[in-house]
C-alpha positions in Angstrom: 121.6 71.0 114.5 121.9 73.6 111.1 120.6 72.0 108.0 122.3 72.5 105.1 120.7 72.2 101.6 121.6 72.5 98.0 119.5 74.8 95.7 117.5 73.2 92.7 119.0 74.1 89.0 116.2 75.7 87.2 115.7 78.6 85.1 113.2 81.0 86.7 110.2 80.9 84.1 106.5 81.5 85.9 105.0 79.2 83.7 105.2 75.6 85.2 105.9 73.0 82.0 106.5 69.7 82.1 108.5 67.8 79.9 110.4 64.4 79.9 114.3 64.3 79.2 115.4 62.0 76.6 118.8 61.5 78.3 117.3 60.8 82.1 113.6 60.0 81.4 113.0 62.1 84.5 110.8 64.8 85.0 111.9 68.1 84.3 109.4 71.2 85.8 110.2 74.5 84.5 112.8 73.5 82.4 115.7 73.2 85.4 115.3 70.9 88.1 114.9 67.1 87.8 112.5 65.4 90.2 113.8 62.0 91.3 112.9 58.8 89.2 110.1 57.3 90.6 108.0 54.3 90.4 105.1 54.7 87.9 102.7 53.6 90.6 103.6 55.5 93.9 104.5 58.8 91.8 102.3 61.8 93.0 100.3 62.7 90.1 98.7 66.0 90.6 94.5 65.3 90.2 92.3 67.3 87.9 89.7 67.9 90.1 89.2 68.4 94.2 87.0 67.1 96.7 84.3 69.2 95.5 84.5 68.1 91.9 85.9 71.6 90.4 89.1 72.1 89.3 92.0 73.5 92.1 92.2 77.4 93.1 88.4 77.6 90.9 86.8 80.7 92.6 84.2 80.8 89.8 82.3 77.6 90.2 78.8 78.1 91.7 78.5 76.6 94.8 77.6 77.6 98.7 81.5 76.7 99.5 82.5 79.2 96.8 80.1 82.0 97.8 81.7 81.7 101.1 85.2 81.7 100.2 84.2 84.7 98.0 82.7 86.6 101.1 85.7 85.9 102.6 88.1 87.7 100.1 85.6 90.5 100.1 86.2 90.9 103.9 90.1 90.6 103.5 90.6 92.9 100.7 88.5 95.3 102.6 90.3 95.1 105.7 94.1 94.0 105.4 95.9 97.7 105.1 99.3 98.8 105.5 98.5 100.1 108.9 96.8 97.0 110.2 99.6 94.7 109.5 101.9 97.1 111.1 100.0 96.5 114.2 99.3 92.8 114.2 103.4 92.3 113.5 104.5 94.5 116.5 101.4 92.9 118.6 102.2 89.1 117.6 105.9 89.6 117.2 106.0 90.0 121.1 105.5 86.0 121.1 103.8 86.3 124.2 100.5 84.0 123.8 101.5 80.2 124.6 104.3 78.2 124.8 103.9 74.9 123.2 105.8 72.4 121.5 105.4 71.6 117.4 103.5 68.5 117.7 101.1 69.3 120.4 100.8 72.8 118.0 99.9 70.4 115.4 97.1 68.7 117.0 95.4 72.1 117.5 94.7 72.2 113.9 92.3 69.6 114.4 89.8 72.7 115.1 90.5 74.9 112.3 88.9 74.7 108.7 90.3 77.5 106.3 87.6 79.3 105.0 89.1 80.6 102.1 90.3 77.4 100.7 87.9 76.2 98.2 89.5 72.6 97.5 89.1 71.1 101.1 86.9 71.5 104.1 88.9 69.3 106.8 90.5 69.6 109.7 94.1 71.5 108.8 95.9 68.9 110.4 95.2 66.9 107.8 96.1 69.0 105.0 99.9 69.3 107.0 100.1 65.5 107.0 99.0 65.2 103.4 101.5 67.6 101.9 104.3 66.0 104.2 103.7 62.8 103.1 103.3 63.5 99.5 107.0 65.3 99.4 108.3 62.7 102.1 107.7 60.1 99.4 109.1 61.9 96.1 112.0 63.5 98.0 113.0 60.9 100.7 116.0 62.5 101.3 115.3 66.1 102.0 113.9 66.0 105.6 114.0 69.9 106.1 111.5 69.9 103.5 109.0 67.1 105.0 109.3 69.3 108.6 108.4 72.5 106.6 105.4 70.8 105.0 104.1 70.2 108.8 104.9 73.1 110.0 104.0 75.5 107.1 100.4 76.3 108.2 100.7 76.2 112.3 100.0 79.8 111.9 96.7 79.1 111.4 96.1 78.6 115.4 95.4 82.8 115.5 91.9 81.6 115.0 91.9 80.1 118.4 90.9 81.4 121.4 94.2 81.1 123.4 96.1 83.1 120.3 93.5 86.1 119.7 90.8 84.3 117.7 91.4 86.4 115.0 88.8 86.6 112.1 89.6 84.5 109.4 90.5 87.4 106.9 93.2 88.3 109.2 94.8 84.5 109.1 94.2 82.6 106.0 94.0 83.1 102.2 96.4 84.1 99.6 98.8 86.9 100.8 99.6 90.3 99.1 102.3 93.2 99.3 100.8 96.2 101.1 102.4 99.5 100.5 102.0 99.3 96.2 99.4 98.5 94.0 97.1 95.6 94.5 98.1 93.6 91.3 95.4 92.5 89.4 96.1 88.7 89.4 95.0 88.7 92.9 91.4 86.8 93.7 88.4 88.9 93.4 90.7 92.1 93.0 87.6 94.0 92.4 86.7 94.4 96.4 90.4 96.1 96.8 88.8 99.5 95.9 87.1 99.5 99.0 90.3 99.0 100.8 91.6 102.5 102.3 95.0 102.0 100.8 93.3 101.8 97.4 93.5 105.7 96.8 96.2 106.6 98.8 98.9 107.9 96.3 102.0 107.0 98.3 100.9 103.2 98.0 98.8 102.8 94.7 101.8 103.0 92.2 103.1 99.7 90.9 106.4 100.3 93.2 104.2 102.2 95.8 106.7 102.6 99.2 109.5 100.4 97.7 112.3 100.4 95.7 112.5 98.2 92.7 114.7 94.7 93.3 114.4 95.7 97.3 113.9 92.0 98.3 110.9 90.7 99.5 112.1 90.6 103.1 111.7 94.6 102.6 107.8 94.2 101.6 104.9 94.5 104.0 102.7 91.5 103.2 99.4 91.1 104.3 98.9 89.7 107.8 98.1 86.2 108.5 99.4 82.3 109.5 102.1 82.6 107.0 104.2 86.0 108.4 103.3 84.5 112.0 104.8 81.1 111.4 108.0 83.1 109.9 107.9 85.2 112.7 107.8 82.2 115.5 110.3 80.3 113.8 112.8 83.0 112.8 112.5 84.3 116.9 113.0 81.0 118.3 116.2 80.6 116.3 115.3 78.0 114.2 118.2 76.1 112.1 115.8 75.2 109.0 117.6 76.3 105.9 116.5 80.1 104.6 114.4 78.0 101.7 112.3 76.9 104.5 111.7 80.0 106.2 111.1 81.5 102.8 108.4 78.8 102.1 106.5 79.6 105.5 106.5 83.0 104.7 105.2 83.1 101.1 103.6 79.9 100.1 99.8 81.8 100.3 101.8 84.5 97.8 100.3 82.7 95.0 100.3 86.4 92.6 103.9 85.7 92.9 104.7 82.0 92.5 101.3 81.0 90.6 101.0 84.3 88.6 104.3 86.1 88.4 103.2 89.3 89.9 105.3 91.4 91.9 108.7 89.9 90.7 109.9 93.5 90.5 110.4 93.7 94.3 112.3 90.4 94.1 116.4 90.4 94.8 118.6 87.3 93.7 118.0 85.9 97.3 114.6 85.6 96.4 115.0 84.3 93.1 116.6 80.9 94.1 114.4 80.5 97.2 111.7 80.9 94.8 112.5 77.5 93.1 111.9 75.6 96.7 108.5 77.0 96.9 107.5 76.2 93.1 108.4 72.7 93.8 106.6 72.7 97.5 103.4 74.6 95.7 102.9 71.6 94.0 102.3 69.2 97.0 101.1 72.0 99.1 98.1 72.5 96.5 97.4 69.2 94.6 97.9 66.6 97.8 94.8 68.1 99.4 91.8 65.1 99.4 89.3 63.4 101.7 91.9 60.4 102.3 92.6 60.7 105.9 96.8 59.8 106.6 97.4 57.1 109.4 98.3 59.4 112.0 99.7 56.5 114.2 101.9 55.2 111.4 103.5 58.3 110.7 103.7 60.5 113.9 107.1 58.8 115.2 109.0 60.1 112.1 107.7 63.5 112.5 108.6 63.5 115.7 112.4 62.1 115.2 112.7 65.4 112.9 111.2 67.9 115.6 113.9 66.5 117.7 116.5 66.5 114.9 116.1 70.2 114.9 115.5 70.7 118.4 119.2 69.4 119.1 
């Protein structure tokens, strides 16, 4: 079946502001879309600190975890080149590794820990369920968004032997465009100076090989779980809406949806889909915790969503 959704109405500002509407008493993010009215005792509230006692996405905090995260980004920024991504897309676009169901794939993430994440060192299936359940509570009628949250990180199976056992720098971490200049909003930007593309005159200008407003679908992004899962969903004829595919493909593109960089490459469709991505990101980032989701309790619901989109 095909899932239809209505676009949230909001202005495309890149500073996330939370204000109260005097007329509706609803929370309004970015001055546009309204969150559902929620019981104050049940509303998802973004915590101030992560499970390590630091602020979220704090790449400067001193800790052993942070040292590993910085080393990850050093390797990623050096090795993710335009030519490397083109080779990966050609290889993995064949979709000839393994055939399996969505829930079986989710369970494989019990074996995966994301070395690029400064906020969580739990198996990735925990993160999928935490973000999906937080969205489900606040947006109970948007079941396509619940399923998107469940599957958005499934591409991290690329770390496993059955899928090529790619190095962490080729699977996880923030994503960024190749073929144009590396924006300074990218975390640990200094390591791009060792990337072969850094001094390539075809790539090191603001637009690089692209035209302004060309659309993100024309832009080559760094290779990883986002782009791989997008390819899997698209080539298998998913009935999820375009906004879901946009979320899957660009949810790690923090320079865009968090910092407002690279907007000159977006087209009108990207602007519309970014509204849903900014909603999703709140739950993707701030739902990470050491509190485990009761798998046996929630599994039947997500199996029903999987069956629904497969009908």
